C-alpha positions as CSV (number, residue, x, y, z in Angstrom):
1,M,-60.1,-52.8,-118.7
2,I,-61.4,-49.3,-119.7
3,R,-63.6,-49.2,-116.5
4,G,-60.5,-49.9,-114.3
5,V,-58.6,-47.3,-116.0
6,G,-61.3,-44.8,-115.6
7,R,-61.6,-45.6,-112.0
8,R,-57.8,-45.1,-111.6
9,I,-58.1,-41.7,-113.2
10,I,-60.9,-40.4,-111.0
11,V,-59.0,-41.5,-107.9
12,G,-55.6,-40.1,-109.2
13,V,-57.4,-36.8,-109.9
14,A,-59.0,-36.5,-106.5
15,L,-55.6,-37.2,-104.8
16,F,-54.1,-34.6,-106.8
17,A,-56.6,-32.0,-105.9
18,V,-56.3,-32.9,-102.1
19,G,-52.4,-32.7,-102.5
20,L,-52.7,-29.1,-103.9
21,F,-54.5,-27.9,-100.7
22,A,-52.1,-30.0,-98.5
23,L,-48.9,-28.6,-99.9
24,P,-46.6,-26.9,-97.2
25,G,-46.9,-23.3,-97.1
26,A,-50.2,-23.1,-99.0
27,P,-52.3,-20.1,-98.0
28,A,-55.3,-21.0,-95.8
29,A,-58.7,-21.0,-97.7
30,H,-60.3,-18.9,-95.1
31,A,-58.1,-16.8,-93.1
32,A,-59.4,-15.5,-89.7
33,P,-60.3,-11.7,-90.1
34,E,-58.8,-9.4,-87.6
35,V,-61.6,-8.4,-85.1
36,P,-61.4,-4.6,-84.4
37,P,-61.6,-3.4,-80.9
38,A,-65.3,-2.8,-79.6
39,P,-66.4,1.0,-78.9
40,T,-66.4,1.9,-75.3
41,S,-68.4,5.0,-75.2
42,V,-70.6,7.3,-77.1
43,T,-70.8,11.3,-76.7
44,I,-74.0,13.0,-77.9
45,S,-74.1,16.7,-78.2
46,G,-76.8,19.0,-79.4
47,D,-78.1,22.6,-79.4
48,D,-80.6,21.8,-76.7
49,L,-78.1,20.1,-74.5
50,A,-76.2,22.2,-71.9
51,E,-73.3,19.8,-72.1
52,P,-72.6,16.7,-74.0
53,L,-73.9,13.3,-72.9
54,V,-71.4,10.6,-72.4
55,V,-72.7,6.9,-72.3
56,V,-70.1,4.3,-71.2
57,A,-70.6,0.9,-72.3
58,E,-69.5,-0.7,-68.8
59,Q,-71.6,1.8,-66.8
60,Q,-74.8,1.8,-68.9
61,P,-74.7,-1.2,-71.1
62,E,-78.4,-1.1,-72.2
63,I,-78.4,2.4,-73.2
64,F,-75.1,2.2,-74.9
65,T,-76.4,-0.7,-77.0
66,A,-79.6,1.0,-77.8
67,V,-77.6,4.2,-79.0
68,M,-75.1,2.2,-80.9
69,D,-77.8,0.3,-82.6
70,Q,-78.7,3.6,-84.5
71,V,-75.5,3.8,-86.4
72,N,-73.6,0.5,-86.3
73,W,-75.7,-1.1,-89.3
74,L,-75.3,2.2,-91.6
75,D,-72.4,0.8,-93.6
76,R,-74.7,-2.1,-94.9
77,A,-77.7,0.2,-95.3
78,W,-79.3,1.8,-98.5
79,H,-78.6,5.4,-98.9
80,A,-81.6,7.7,-98.7
81,A,-82.2,11.1,-100.6
82,A,-80.9,14.4,-98.7
83,P,-84.1,15.6,-97.0
84,K,-85.1,19.3,-97.1
85,P,-83.4,21.1,-94.1
86,E,-86.6,22.4,-92.7
87,T,-88.0,19.1,-92.1
88,L,-85.1,17.7,-90.2
89,G,-85.9,19.1,-86.6
90,P,-83.4,18.9,-83.8
91,K,-79.8,17.7,-84.7
92,Y,-77.8,15.4,-82.4
93,V,-74.0,14.8,-83.0
94,L,-73.1,11.2,-82.1
95,V,-69.4,10.5,-81.8
96,V,-68.2,6.8,-81.2
97,S,-65.0,6.3,-79.1
98,I,-62.6,3.5,-78.3
99,E,-61.3,4.2,-75.0
100,D,-60.2,7.9,-75.4
101,R,-59.9,7.8,-79.2
102,A,-62.9,9.1,-81.3
103,T,-63.3,6.7,-84.3
104,E,-66.7,7.7,-85.9
105,T,-69.3,10.5,-86.0
106,Y,-72.8,10.8,-87.2
107,D,-75.5,13.4,-87.3
108,L,-78.9,12.1,-86.1
109,Y,-82.4,13.7,-86.5
110,P,-84.8,11.7,-84.4
111,L,-87.7,14.1,-85.2
112,A,-87.5,14.5,-88.8
113,G,-90.4,14.6,-90.9
114,G,-91.3,11.3,-92.3
115,G,-89.3,9.5,-89.9
116,P,-85.8,9.6,-88.2
117,R,-82.9,10.3,-90.4
118,A,-79.1,9.7,-90.1
119,F,-76.3,11.5,-91.9
120,R,-72.6,10.3,-92.1
121,P,-70.1,12.9,-92.8
122,A,-67.2,12.0,-95.1
123,K,-64.7,13.2,-92.6
124,Q,-64.3,10.8,-89.9
125,P,-62.1,11.0,-86.8
126,D,-60.3,7.9,-87.6
127,K,-59.4,9.2,-91.1
128,R,-61.0,6.3,-92.9
129,K,-62.0,6.5,-96.4
130,T,-65.8,7.0,-96.7
131,A,-68.3,9.0,-98.5
132,E,-71.0,11.4,-97.1
133,A,-74.5,9.8,-97.1
134,W,-78.0,10.2,-95.7
135,F,-79.9,7.1,-94.3
136,F,-83.3,6.4,-93.0
137,G,-82.9,5.9,-89.3
138,R,-84.5,3.3,-87.1
139,L,-88.0,4.1,-85.5
140,S,-86.4,3.6,-82.1
141,M,-84.0,6.7,-82.6
142,P,-86.1,9.1,-80.6
143,E,-86.5,6.8,-77.7
144,A,-82.8,5.7,-77.6
145,L,-81.7,9.3,-77.5
146,R,-84.4,10.3,-74.8
147,V,-83.2,7.6,-72.4
148,A,-79.6,8.6,-73.0
149,G,-80.6,12.1,-71.8
150,A,-81.8,14.1,-74.8
151,P,-84.8,16.2,-74.0
152,L,-87.0,14.5,-76.4
153,P,-90.8,13.7,-75.9
154,E,-91.6,10.2,-74.3
155,Q,-92.9,7.6,-76.9
156,H,-95.5,5.0,-76.2
157,D,-95.4,3.0,-79.5
158,A,-94.6,-0.6,-79.7
159,V,-91.2,0.0,-81.3
160,S,-89.7,1.9,-78.3
161,A,-91.1,-0.2,-75.7
162,G,-88.2,-2.4,-75.3
163,I,-85.7,0.5,-74.6
164,G,-85.4,1.1,-70.8
165,G,-87.8,-1.9,-69.8
166,G,-90.8,-3.8,-71.1
167,E,-90.9,-6.1,-74.0
168,R,-90.6,-5.1,-77.7
169,A,-93.7,-5.8,-79.8
170,I,-91.8,-5.8,-83.1
171,P,-88.9,-8.2,-83.3
172,E,-85.4,-6.7,-83.2
173,D,-84.7,-8.5,-86.6
174,A,-87.2,-6.4,-88.2
175,L,-85.4,-3.2,-87.4
176,R,-82.0,-4.6,-88.8
177,P,-82.4,-4.8,-92.5
178,G,-78.6,-5.2,-92.8
179,D,-78.5,-8.5,-91.0
180,D,-80.7,-10.2,-93.6
181,L,-78.4,-8.9,-96.4
182,D,-75.3,-10.2,-94.7
183,E,-76.8,-13.7,-94.3
184,M,-78.0,-13.7,-98.0
185,F,-74.6,-12.7,-99.2
186,A,-72.8,-15.3,-97.0
187,D,-75.0,-18.0,-98.4
188,L,-74.4,-17.0,-101.9
189,R,-70.7,-16.8,-101.2
190,E,-70.7,-20.6,-99.9
191,V,-72.8,-21.7,-103.0
192,L,-70.2,-20.0,-105.3
193,L,-67.3,-21.5,-103.4
194,M,-68.9,-24.9,-103.9
195,N,-69.5,-24.5,-107.6
196,A,-65.9,-23.4,-107.9
197,A,-64.6,-26.4,-106.3
198,V,-66.9,-28.6,-108.5
199,V,-65.6,-27.0,-111.7
200,V,-62.1,-27.4,-110.7
201,V,-62.5,-31.2,-109.9
202,I,-64.3,-31.6,-113.4
203,T,-61.6,-29.6,-115.2
204,L,-58.9,-31.7,-113.6
205,G,-60.6,-35.0,-114.6
206,L,-61.1,-33.9,-118.1
207,A,-57.7,-33.0,-118.4
208,G,-56.4,-36.3,-117.1
209,I,-58.8,-38.0,-119.4
210,A,-57.6,-36.0,-122.4
211,L,-54.1,-36.7,-121.6
212,L,-54.7,-40.4,-121.4
213,V,-56.5,-40.6,-124.6
214,R,-53.8,-38.7,-126.3
215,R,-51.2,-41.2,-125.0
216,R,-53.2,-44.2,-126.1
217,T,-53.7,-42.8,-129.6
218,R,-49.9,-42.3,-130.2
């Protein structure tokens, strides 16, 4: 008798939980995020350039991707301490645009002492709220800017071999530290959601049992 009642309670709790998610007008658990338009060009200017370099995605896709790879992960990267100005070397200003509208700007220092550096100004063309920050740049930064037209010395290391031809000896994933963090946080979010769902079902079950016991003791 008691076993049958307990079974009916569990089934009822499960149906109640399913009904909550099936109610008309209930918000979707995972709303599809709005995908922003992709950048279409980058402009590179510097003191040693007679005129700015413009790299258009449709015309030079490989070079455009190599240049964009220097900045498209900075929002997920760890900040670095501000280096000494005398160690920075030549500066290149990179402006990212969507069609004819500038959206982002960064200062790149491919020959900085101790490795390339990137600086994100607080004032951005698209007026988005952000804070100025320094970052360690990718080792491929000098070669990416060189193949785009900047007067930088040619590199012959394994990191830059994949830009403009050849195979990259170091996997691309090793140069994208932000990707691993994204995957880790995504897995953690799924675990937390599953745990939350289990807690809800257990709580509803206990509430149902408590209500049943209270009624039977009256």
